[in-house]
N, CA and C atoms as a LAMMPS dump frame, in Angstrom:
ITEM: TIMESTEP
0
ITEM: NUMBER OF ATOMS
534
ITEM: BOX BOUNDS ff ff ff
-5.0000000000000000e+02 5.0000000000000000e+02
-5.0000000000000000e+02 5.0000000000000000e+02
-5.0000000000000000e+02 5.0000000000000000e+02
ITEM: ATOMS id mol type element x y z
1 1 1 N -229.669 224.542 -2.067
2 1 2 C -230.012 225.729 -3.225
3 1 3 C -228.736 226.072 -3.815
4 2 1 N -227.593 226.456 -3.068
5 2 2 C -226.536 226.865 -3.053
6 2 3 C -225.503 225.738 -3.215
7 3 1 N -225.678 224.705 -2.937
8 3 2 C -224.881 223.851 -3.705
9 3 3 C -225.396 223.195 -4.918
10 4 1 N -226.592 223.07 -5.483
11 4 2 C -227.1 223.008 -6.639
12 4 3 C -226.449 223.895 -7.238
13 5 1 N -226.101 225.344 -7.347
14 5 2 C -226.017 226.229 -8.463
15 5 3 C -224.226 225.651 -8.531
16 6 1 N -223.669 225.608 -7.247
17 6 2 C -222.262 225.056 -7.337
18 6 3 C -222.321 223.899 -8.312
19 7 1 N -222.892 223.213 -7.705
20 7 2 C -222.316 221.996 -8.94
21 7 3 C -222.949 222.041 -10.262
22 8 1 N -224.114 222.648 -10.339
23 8 2 C -224.61 223.486 -12.262
24 8 3 C -223.293 223.876 -12.644
25 9 1 N -222.403 225.06 -11.75
26 9 2 C -221.529 225.778 -12.568
27 9 3 C -220.882 225.167 -12.401
28 10 1 N -220.133 224.483 -11.975
29 10 2 C -218.77 223.295 -11.871
30 10 3 C -218.719 222.352 -13.219
31 11 1 N -220.081 221.894 -13.181
32 11 2 C -220.382 220.561 -14.344
33 11 3 C -220.265 221.823 -15.694
34 12 1 N -220.668 223.043 -15.634
35 12 2 C -220.499 224.152 -16.728
36 12 3 C -219.298 224.356 -16.833
37 13 1 N -218.149 224.484 -16.013
38 13 2 C -217.117 224.654 -15.869
39 13 3 C -215.825 223.421 -16.837
40 14 1 N -216.566 222.727 -15.913
41 14 2 C -215.738 221.538 -16.911
42 14 3 C -216.411 221.047 -18.316
43 15 1 N -217.639 220.991 -18.315
44 15 2 C -218.055 221.651 -20.343
45 15 3 C -217.193 222.37 -21.046
46 16 1 N -217.418 223.805 -20.334
47 16 2 C -216.556 224.357 -20.911
48 16 3 C -215.565 223.837 -21.132
49 17 1 N -214.138 223.336 -20.678
50 17 2 C -212.918 223.047 -20.236
51 17 3 C -213.101 221.772 -21.305
52 18 1 N -213.869 221.096 -21.343
53 18 2 C -213.746 220.18 -22.544
54 18 3 C -213.68 220.555 -24.018
55 19 1 N -214.497 221.802 -23.875
56 19 2 C -214.785 222.15 -25.527
57 19 3 C -213.633 223.009 -25.928
58 20 1 N -212.577 223.549 -24.757
59 20 2 C -211.29 224.045 -25.28
60 20 3 C -210.394 223.482 -25.756
61 21 1 N -210.428 222.187 -24.797
62 21 2 C -209.429 221.167 -25.464
63 21 3 C -209.499 220.61 -26.886
64 22 1 N -211.405 220.656 -26.821
65 22 2 C -211.155 220.038 -28.236
66 22 3 C -210.773 220.895 -29.024
67 23 1 N -210.866 222.53 -29.279
68 23 2 C -210.672 223.056 -30.275
69 23 3 C -209.079 223.696 -30.219
70 24 1 N -208.407 222.98 -29.053
71 24 2 C -206.447 223.282 -28.651
72 24 3 C -206.45 222.507 -29.817
73 25 1 N -206.833 221.293 -30.017
74 25 2 C -206.258 219.922 -31.072
75 25 3 C -206.016 219.885 -32.184
76 26 1 N -204.709 220.172 -32.718
77 26 2 C -204.703 220.556 -33.863
78 26 3 C -204.49 219.278 -34.893
79 27 1 N -205.129 219.133 -36.089
80 27 2 C -205.008 217.701 -36.649
81 27 3 C -203.723 216.98 -37.162
82 28 1 N -203.455 215.688 -37.059
83 28 2 C -202.019 215.569 -37.382
84 28 3 C -201.808 215.485 -38.959
85 29 1 N -200.647 215.614 -39.052
86 29 2 C -200.365 215.753 -40.487
87 29 3 C -199.885 213.943 -40.894
88 30 1 N -199.926 213.138 -40.091
89 30 2 C -199.586 212.013 -40.84
90 30 3 C -201.179 211.2 -41.274
91 31 1 N -201.186 210.959 -42.149
92 31 2 C -202.457 210.25 -42.798
93 31 3 C -202.616 209.271 -42.204
94 32 1 N -204.056 208.835 -41.836
95 32 2 C -204.822 207.872 -41.356
96 32 3 C -204.52 206.804 -41.677
97 33 1 N -204.804 205.833 -40.824
98 33 2 C -204.036 204.696 -41.706
99 33 3 C -205.639 203.807 -41.923
100 34 1 N -205.894 203.606 -43.33
101 34 2 C -206.744 203.05 -43.557
102 34 3 C -206.636 201.671 -44.61
103 35 1 N -207.389 200.859 -44.118
104 35 2 C -207.07 199.667 -44.916
105 35 3 C -207.831 199.968 -46.327
106 36 1 N -206.756 199.856 -47.509
107 36 2 C -207.081 199.718 -48.208
108 36 3 C -207.165 198.699 -49.17
109 37 1 N -207.815 198.399 -50.422
110 37 2 C -207.681 197.324 -51.305
111 37 3 C -207.24 197.192 -52.149
112 38 1 N -205.935 196.842 -52.421
113 38 2 C -205.158 197.377 -53.747
114 38 3 C -206.173 196.693 -55.161
115 39 1 N -205.926 197.791 -56.164
116 39 2 C -206.983 197.067 -57.424
117 39 3 C -206.594 196.674 -58.403
118 40 1 N -206.21 195.5 -58.156
119 40 2 C -206.075 194.66 -59.184
120 40 3 C -206.581 194.263 -60.427
121 41 1 N -205.748 194.04 -61.698
122 41 2 C -206.61 193.886 -62.694
123 41 3 C -207.442 192.702 -62.474
124 42 1 N -208.702 192.438 -63.073
125 42 2 C -209.749 191.607 -63.032
126 42 3 C -209.03 190.506 -64.027
127 43 1 N -208.947 189.272 -63.737
128 43 2 C -207.919 188.141 -64.683
129 43 3 C -208.75 187.354 -65.488
130 44 1 N -210.039 187.625 -65.577
131 44 2 C -211.174 187.369 -66.485
132 44 3 C -211.168 188.348 -67.922
133 45 1 N -210.75 189.242 -67.527
134 45 2 C -210.322 190.568 -68.933
135 45 3 C -209.331 190.218 -69.438
136 46 1 N -208.294 190.157 -68.676
137 46 2 C -207.057 189.618 -69.197
138 46 3 C -206.629 188.214 -70.234
139 47 1 N -207.805 187.388 -69.061
140 47 2 C -207.166 186.281 -69.952
141 47 3 C -208.604 185.913 -70.9
142 48 1 N -209.291 186.324 -71.201
143 48 2 C -210.513 187.079 -72.998
144 48 3 C -209.684 187.81 -73.34
145 49 1 N -208.889 189.016 -72.934
146 49 2 C -208.258 189.447 -74.165
147 49 3 C -206.932 188.713 -74.71
148 50 1 N -206.313 187.958 -73.598
149 50 2 C -205.509 186.909 -74.428
150 50 3 C -205.888 186.098 -75.05
151 51 1 N -207.167 185.501 -75.112
152 51 2 C -207.424 184.784 -75.671
153 51 3 C -207.831 185.188 -77.246
154 52 1 N -208.404 186.395 -77.185
155 52 2 C -208.846 186.878 -78.444
156 52 3 C -207.546 187.314 -79.136
157 53 1 N -206.38 187.553 -78.605
158 53 2 C -205.102 187.629 -79.034
159 53 3 C -204.536 186.293 -79.87
160 54 1 N -204.485 185.332 -79.216
161 54 2 C -204.201 183.874 -79.748
162 54 3 C -205.339 183.107 -80.978
163 55 1 N -206.777 183.675 -80.724
164 55 2 C -207.605 183.507 -82.003
165 55 3 C -207.358 184.058 -83.095
166 56 1 N -206.467 184.957 -83.254
167 56 2 C -206.305 185.894 -83.98
168 56 3 C -205.265 184.718 -85.311
169 57 1 N -204.426 184.308 -84.376
170 57 2 C -204.019 183.211 -85.033
171 57 3 C -203.752 181.897 -85.762
172 58 1 N -205.395 181.765 -85.143
173 58 2 C -205.722 180.392 -84.92
174 58 3 C -206.548 180.218 -86.617
175 59 1 N -206.461 178.932 -87.074
176 59 2 C -207.493 178.981 -88.033
177 59 3 C -209.013 180.026 -88.269
178 60 1 N -209.527 181.081 -89.457
179 60 2 C -210.622 181.295 -88.686
180 60 3 C -211.529 180.771 -90.228
181 61 1 N -210.851 180.535 -91.353
182 61 2 C -211.425 180.003 -92.504
183 61 3 C -211.254 178.901 -92.995
184 62 1 N -211.99 177.628 -92.929
185 62 2 C -210.869 176.576 -93.891
186 62 3 C -211.875 175.624 -94.378
187 63 1 N -211.06 175.103 -95.385
188 63 2 C -211.816 174.874 -96.842
189 63 3 C -211.858 173.432 -96.673
190 64 1 N -212.712 172.436 -96.881
191 64 2 C -212.481 171.559 -96.78
192 64 3 C -213.468 170.21 -97.302
193 65 1 N -213.226 169.364 -98.328
194 65 2 C -213.806 168.716 -99.244
195 65 3 C -214.342 167.272 -98.341
196 66 1 N -215.962 166.676 -98.525
197 66 2 C -215.861 165.479 -97.851
198 66 3 C -215.345 165.47 -96.567
199 67 1 N -215.229 166.744 -95.683
200 67 2 C -214.43 166.12 -94.473
201 67 3 C -213.205 166.005 -94.545
202 68 1 N -212.387 166.321 -95.76
203 68 2 C -211.098 166.729 -95.69
204 68 3 C -210.66 167.91 -95.525
205 69 1 N -209.759 168.344 -94.809
206 69 2 C -209.331 169.495 -94.656
207 69 3 C -208.15 169.751 -95.507
208 70 1 N -208.512 170.835 -96.805
209 70 2 C -208.098 170.838 -97.663
210 70 3 C -206.866 172.258 -97.358
211 71 1 N -207.264 172.935 -96.822
212 71 2 C -206.267 174.556 -96.568
213 71 3 C -207.034 175.08 -95.395
214 72 1 N -206.521 175.903 -94.605
215 72 2 C -207.375 176.79 -93.493
216 72 3 C -206.373 178.299 -94.209
217 73 1 N -207.269 179.085 -93.312
218 73 2 C -206.67 180.728 -93.562
219 73 3 C -206.865 181.073 -92.178
220 74 1 N -205.411 181.557 -91.457
221 74 2 C -205.654 182.514 -90.196
222 74 3 C -205.928 183.638 -90.092
223 75 1 N -206.67 184.387 -89.241
224 75 2 C -206.822 185.87 -88.928
225 75 3 C -205.899 186.737 -89.37
226 76 1 N -204.91 186.516 -89.635
227 76 2 C -203.946 187.496 -90.026
228 76 3 C -203.564 187.084 -92.083
229 77 1 N -203.825 186.094 -91.769
230 77 2 C -203.769 185.923 -93.567
231 77 3 C -204.838 186.449 -94.693
232 78 1 N -206.326 186.538 -93.828
233 78 2 C -207.143 186.724 -94.438
234 78 3 C -207.136 187.821 -95.656
235 79 1 N -206.948 189.148 -94.917
236 79 2 C -206.406 190.1 -96.141
237 79 3 C -205.682 189.657 -97.237
238 80 1 N -204.511 189.275 -96.87
239 80 2 C -203.114 189.24 -97.996
240 80 3 C -203.991 187.908 -98.626
241 81 1 N -204.512 186.877 -98.207
242 81 2 C -204.813 185.592 -99.162
243 81 3 C -205.851 186.643 -99.769
244 82 1 N -207.083 187.343 -99.668
245 82 2 C -208.113 187.496 -100.36
246 82 3 C -207.653 188.684 -101.393
247 83 1 N -206.549 189.53 -101.294
248 83 2 C -205.892 190.175 -102.046
249 83 3 C -205.504 189.895 -103.293
250 84 1 N -204.34 188.614 -103.054
251 84 2 C -203.895 187.838 -104.284
252 84 3 C -205.484 186.863 -104.761
253 85 1 N -205.923 186.491 -104.147
254 85 2 C -207.274 186.114 -104.795
255 85 3 C -208.159 186.997 -105.724
256 86 1 N -207.694 188.199 -105.357
257 86 2 C -208.284 189.601 -105.903
258 86 3 C -208.087 189.908 -107.216
259 87 1 N -206.294 189.377 -106.889
260 87 2 C -205.5 189.634 -108.499
261 87 3 C -205.832 189.042 -109.679
262 88 1 N -206.275 187.372 -109.155
263 88 2 C -206.654 186.292 -110.271
264 88 3 C -207.786 186.547 -110.584
265 89 1 N -208.679 186.859 -109.381
266 89 2 C -210.415 187.227 -109.798
267 89 3 C -210.704 188.282 -110.978
268 90 1 N -209.621 189.253 -110.866
269 90 2 C -209.305 190.253 -112.475
270 90 3 C -209.925 189.88 -113.68
271 91 1 N -208.88 188.896 -113.66
272 91 2 C -208.571 188.012 -114.882
273 91 3 C -209.561 187.241 -115.678
274 92 1 N -209.933 186.609 -114.679
275 92 2 C -211.605 185.604 -114.843
276 92 3 C -212.653 186.346 -115.246
277 93 1 N -212.937 188.266 -114.75
278 93 2 C -214.083 188.532 -114.762
279 93 3 C -214.648 189.363 -113.628
280 94 1 N -214.668 188.303 -112.098
281 94 2 C -215.147 188.711 -110.904
282 94 3 C -214.6 189.924 -110.109
283 95 1 N -215.703 190.366 -109.511
284 95 2 C -215.483 191.491 -108.982
285 95 3 C -214.51 191.712 -107.874
286 96 1 N -213.587 192.406 -107.685
287 96 2 C -212.547 192.153 -106.445
288 96 3 C -212.872 193.231 -105.491
289 97 1 N -213.598 194.474 -105.483
290 97 2 C -214.287 195.317 -104.651
291 97 3 C -213.947 194.713 -103.065
292 98 1 N -213.673 195.785 -102.502
293 98 2 C -214.105 195.556 -100.941
294 98 3 C -213.018 194.629 -100.831
295 99 1 N -211.892 194.094 -101.106
296 99 2 C -210.763 193.439 -100.699
297 99 3 C -209.653 194.372 -99.51
298 100 1 N -209.655 195.516 -99.928
299 100 2 C -208.529 196.09 -99.266
300 100 3 C -209.334 196.489 -97.46
301 101 1 N -210.75 196.374 -97.699
302 101 2 C -211.498 196.825 -96.503
303 101 3 C -211.261 195.723 -95.659
304 102 1 N -210.342 194.297 -95.855
305 102 2 C -210.258 193.403 -94.818
306 102 3 C -208.766 193.547 -94.398
307 103 1 N -208.354 194.585 -94.259
308 103 2 C -207.119 194.895 -93.751
309 103 3 C -207.433 195.697 -92.089
310 104 1 N -208.776 196.117 -92.353
311 104 2 C -209.182 196.55 -90.735
312 104 3 C -209.536 194.982 -90.124
313 105 1 N -209.48 193.963 -90.4
314 105 2 C -209.518 192.818 -89.913
315 105 3 C -207.896 193.348 -88.583
316 106 1 N -206.712 193.878 -88.462
317 106 2 C -206.104 194.145 -88.317
318 106 3 C -206.451 195.001 -87.001
319 107 1 N -207.467 195.546 -87.194
320 107 2 C -208.12 195.987 -85.492
321 107 3 C -207.922 194.978 -84.575
322 108 1 N -208.719 194.065 -84.728
323 108 2 C -208.958 193.124 -84.219
324 108 3 C -207.96 192.95 -82.992
325 109 1 N -206.533 192.761 -82.99
326 109 2 C -205.92 192.252 -82.339
327 109 3 C -205.258 193.065 -81.838
328 110 1 N -205.004 194.263 -82.436
329 110 2 C -204.394 195.544 -81.445
330 110 3 C -205.897 195.767 -80.529
331 111 1 N -206.457 195.831 -81.206
332 111 2 C -208.107 196.152 -79.887
333 111 3 C -207.536 195.275 -78.768
334 112 1 N -208.042 193.744 -79.006
335 112 2 C -207.668 192.989 -77.737
336 112 3 C -206.25 193.931 -76.945
337 113 1 N -205.029 194.224 -77.662
338 113 2 C -203.847 194.664 -76.876
339 113 3 C -204.304 195.719 -76.549
340 114 1 N -205.692 196.729 -77.087
341 114 2 C -205.436 198.092 -76.406
342 114 3 C -206.367 197.351 -74.978
343 115 1 N -207.047 196.69 -75.134
344 115 2 C -208.052 196.1 -73.947
345 115 3 C -207.048 195.792 -72.548
346 116 1 N -205.859 195.189 -72.982
347 116 2 C -204.853 194.661 -72.015
348 116 3 C -204.724 195.697 -71.132
349 117 1 N -204.176 196.14 -72.236
350 117 2 C -203 197.908 -71.965
351 117 3 C -204.506 198.921 -70.944
352 118 1 N -205.711 198.74 -71.329
353 118 2 C -206.469 199.553 -70.657
354 118 3 C -206.828 198.797 -69.313
355 119 1 N -206.77 197.601 -69.513
356 119 2 C -207.096 197.064 -67.994
357 119 3 C -205.78 197.142 -66.987
358 120 1 N -204.534 197.159 -67.419
359 120 2 C -203.582 197.485 -66.502
360 120 3 C -203.309 198.868 -66.035
361 121 1 N -203.627 199.437 -66.792
362 121 2 C -203.96 201.191 -66.617
363 121 3 C -205.217 201.234 -65.973
364 122 1 N -205.741 200.696 -65.224
365 122 2 C -207.155 200.52 -64.892
366 122 3 C -208.09 201.772 -65.346
367 123 1 N -208.254 201.539 -66.32
368 123 2 C -208.962 202.572 -67.361
369 123 3 C -210.458 201.588 -67.829
370 124 1 N -210.86 200.942 -66.978
371 124 2 C -211.904 199.698 -67.396
372 124 3 C -212.967 200.692 -67.767
373 125 1 N -213.688 201.599 -67.588
374 125 2 C -214.982 202.643 -68.35
375 125 3 C -214.956 202.002 -70.485
376 126 1 N -213.351 202.172 -70.318
377 126 2 C -213.608 202.172 -72.048
378 126 3 C -213.534 200.363 -72.239
379 127 1 N -213.257 199.719 -71.769
380 127 2 C -213.284 198.407 -71.974
381 127 3 C -214.367 197.869 -72.805
382 128 1 N -215.72 197.864 -72.275
383 128 2 C -216.899 197.304 -73.087
384 128 3 C -217.012 198.161 -74.574
385 129 1 N -216.422 199.437 -74.828
386 129 2 C -216.741 200.15 -75.576
387 129 3 C -215.423 199.475 -76.801
388 130 1 N -214.406 199.376 -76.383
389 130 2 C -213.387 198.782 -77.283
390 130 3 C -214.002 197.137 -77.736
391 131 1 N -214.43 196.485 -76.847
392 131 2 C -214.705 195.236 -77.027
393 131 3 C -216.178 195.187 -78.162
394 132 1 N -216.86 196.229 -78.44
395 132 2 C -218.125 196.389 -78.856
396 132 3 C -217.708 197.065 -80.383
397 133 1 N -216.58 197.406 -80.28
398 133 2 C -216.216 197.606 -81.545
399 133 3 C -215.281 196.245 -82.397
400 134 1 N -214.712 195.645 -81.685
401 134 2 C -214.063 194.167 -82.159
402 134 3 C -215.92 193.565 -82.552
403 135 1 N -216.496 192.988 -81.66
404 135 2 C -217.641 192.668 -82.051
405 135 3 C -218.171 193.305 -83.88
406 136 1 N -218.203 194.506 -83.93
407 136 2 C -218.717 195.346 -85.016
408 136 3 C -218.375 194.817 -85.795
409 137 1 N -216.876 194.77 -85.929
410 137 2 C -215.522 194.428 -87.057
411 137 3 C -216.087 192.9 -87.31
412 138 1 N -216.103 191.704 -86.25
413 138 2 C -216.412 190.385 -87.063
414 138 3 C -217.715 190.807 -87.463
415 139 1 N -218.503 191.347 -86.638
416 139 2 C -220.001 191.07 -87.293
417 139 3 C -219.921 191.64 -88.973
418 140 1 N -219.473 192.732 -89.014
419 140 2 C -219.252 193.43 -90.67
420 140 3 C -218.3 191.998 -91.499
421 141 1 N -217.656 191.456 -91.011
422 141 2 C -216.487 190.759 -91.648
423 141 3 C -217.935 189.151 -92.152
424 142 1 N -218.483 188.414 -91.005
425 142 2 C -219.389 187.568 -91.372
426 142 3 C -220.273 187.742 -92.305
427 143 1 N -220.947 189.243 -91.842
428 143 2 C -221.986 189.672 -93.132
429 143 3 C -221.459 190.319 -94.198
430 144 1 N -220.233 190.595 -94.546
431 144 2 C -219.634 190.511 -95.916
432 144 3 C -219.753 189.073 -96.352
433 145 1 N -218.862 187.663 -95.343
434 145 2 C -219.012 186.714 -96.494
435 145 3 C -220.619 185.652 -96.684
436 146 1 N -221.464 185.956 -95.536
437 146 2 C -222.441 185.659 -95.606
438 146 3 C -223.045 186.527 -96.964
439 147 1 N -222.586 187.323 -96.838
440 147 2 C -223.563 188.197 -98.575
441 147 3 C -222.894 187.648 -99.78
442 148 1 N -221.967 187.609 -99.737
443 148 2 C -221.162 186.934 -100.741
444 148 3 C -220.869 185.457 -101.274
445 149 1 N -221.307 184.548 -100.088
446 149 2 C -221.013 183.153 -100.053
447 149 3 C -222.558 182.409 -99.922
448 150 1 N -223.381 183.252 -99.595
449 150 2 C -224.262 182.629 -98.812
450 150 3 C -224.202 181.82 -97.314
451 151 1 N -225.24 181.596 -96.813
452 151 2 C -225.083 181.596 -94.968
453 151 3 C -225.002 180.314 -94.815
454 152 1 N -225.013 179.364 -95.7
455 152 2 C -224.437 178.166 -95.886
456 152 3 C -223.252 177.435 -95.6
457 153 1 N -223.108 177.834 -96.702
458 153 2 C -221.135 177.921 -97.106
459 153 3 C -220.434 178.648 -95.946
460 154 1 N -221.003 179.916 -96.257
461 154 2 C -220.419 180.845 -94.905
462 154 3 C -220.056 180.323 -93.599
463 155 1 N -221.547 179.555 -92.669
464 155 2 C -221.065 178.36 -92.094
465 155 3 C -219.707 177.098 -91.731
466 156 1 N -220.074 176.733 -92.993
467 156 2 C -219.295 175.645 -93.49
468 156 3 C -217.653 176.075 -93.251
469 157 1 N -217.469 177.401 -93.741
470 157 2 C -216.252 177.707 -93.671
471 157 3 C -215.632 178.517 -92.204
472 158 1 N -216.445 178.993 -91.338
473 158 2 C -216.325 179.543 -90.227
474 158 3 C -215.206 178.725 -89.782
475 159 1 N -214.519 178.852 -88.839
476 159 2 C -213.751 178.121 -87.992
477 159 3 C -213.66 178.174 -86.6
478 160 1 N -212.594 177.474 -85.688
479 160 2 C -212.602 177.918 -83.839
480 160 3 C -211.924 179.176 -84.063
481 161 1 N -211.185 180.028 -84.786
482 161 2 C -210.522 181.253 -84.485
483 161 3 C -211.702 182.285 -84.37
484 162 1 N -212.432 182.819 -84.82
485 162 2 C -213.391 183.302 -85.484
486 162 3 C -214.375 183.152 -84.307
487 163 1 N -214.888 182.252 -83.616
488 163 2 C -215.803 181.992 -82.727
489 163 3 C -215.141 182.032 -81.276
490 164 1 N -214.082 181.92 -81.298
491 164 2 C -213.089 182.556 -80.096
492 164 3 C -213.078 183.722 -80.23
493 165 1 N -212.79 184.295 -81.526
494 165 2 C -212.775 186.051 -80.805
495 165 3 C -214.159 186.982 -80.683
496 166 1 N -215.19 186.153 -80.942
497 166 2 C -216.451 186.366 -80.72
498 166 3 C -216.403 186.119 -79.721
499 167 1 N -216.504 185.283 -78.621
500 167 2 C -217.009 184.588 -77.412
501 167 3 C -216.062 185.709 -76.379
502 168 1 N -214.766 186.08 -76.801
503 168 2 C -213.888 186.741 -76.143
504 168 3 C -214.424 188.1 -75.88
505 169 1 N -214.447 188.706 -77.125
506 169 2 C -215.455 189.849 -77.583
507 169 3 C -216.838 190.307 -76.848
508 170 1 N -217.319 189.169 -76.481
509 170 2 C -218.722 189.02 -76.11
510 170 3 C -218.226 189.467 -74.439
511 171 1 N -217.457 188.769 -74.327
512 171 2 C -217.039 188.303 -72.373
513 171 3 C -216.652 189.915 -72.072
514 172 1 N -215.829 190.28 -73.1
515 172 2 C -214.929 191.78 -72.78
516 172 3 C -216.266 192.741 -72.43
517 173 1 N -217.055 192.514 -73.736
518 173 2 C -218.456 193.796 -73.802
519 173 3 C -219.388 193.439 -72.592
520 174 1 N -219.592 192.293 -71.331
521 174 2 C -220.176 192.632 -70.085
522 174 3 C -219.472 192.517 -69.208
523 175 1 N -217.962 193.039 -69.553
524 175 2 C -217.116 193.048 -68.319
525 175 3 C -217.004 194.009 -67.033
526 176 1 N -218.274 195.326 -67.533
527 176 2 C -218.173 195.899 -66.514
528 176 3 C -219.478 195.502 -65.352
529 177 1 N -220.078 194.473 -65.698
530 177 2 C -221.005 193.939 -64.546
531 177 3 C -220.372 192.847 -64.061
532 178 1 N -219.275 192.429 -64.386
533 178 2 C -218.678 190.973 -63.642
534 178 3 C -218.037 191.708 -62.555
């Protein structure tokens, strides 16, 4: 019995000594080495935004007769061309209201540039909202075009630049799920 008590006492003392050692340990000031993966920009977002920027200088509208391309208008030329046509349309009695609203199209490349900056600054939560703004601007532009000249003529006028802008903005709108 005495040996049992002695062994239990010895075990308790060893356990208390272990607890003391744990209490006496100080946390180290050196940071623990953890393997962290660097947060890199998503290449799909950067590529889609660059495609959107390039698409603004591609032809958005093309005028062709019997399959022969007469002339085309780039995205950045649309407000200026519409304004000059608007000045001439006043003389023939046409309505030129809303031509200055086309200057809002310049927000499209600025928004694509903003998306690139947001991705590089790792502010990814704003990218879908900015790209939805781009989609709204493009949708309003196409809606106005369809309203003014009809859907058949509008579909024959739009060109690769506006398609590329729509696709790039749609990819960026769903970028949070990628």
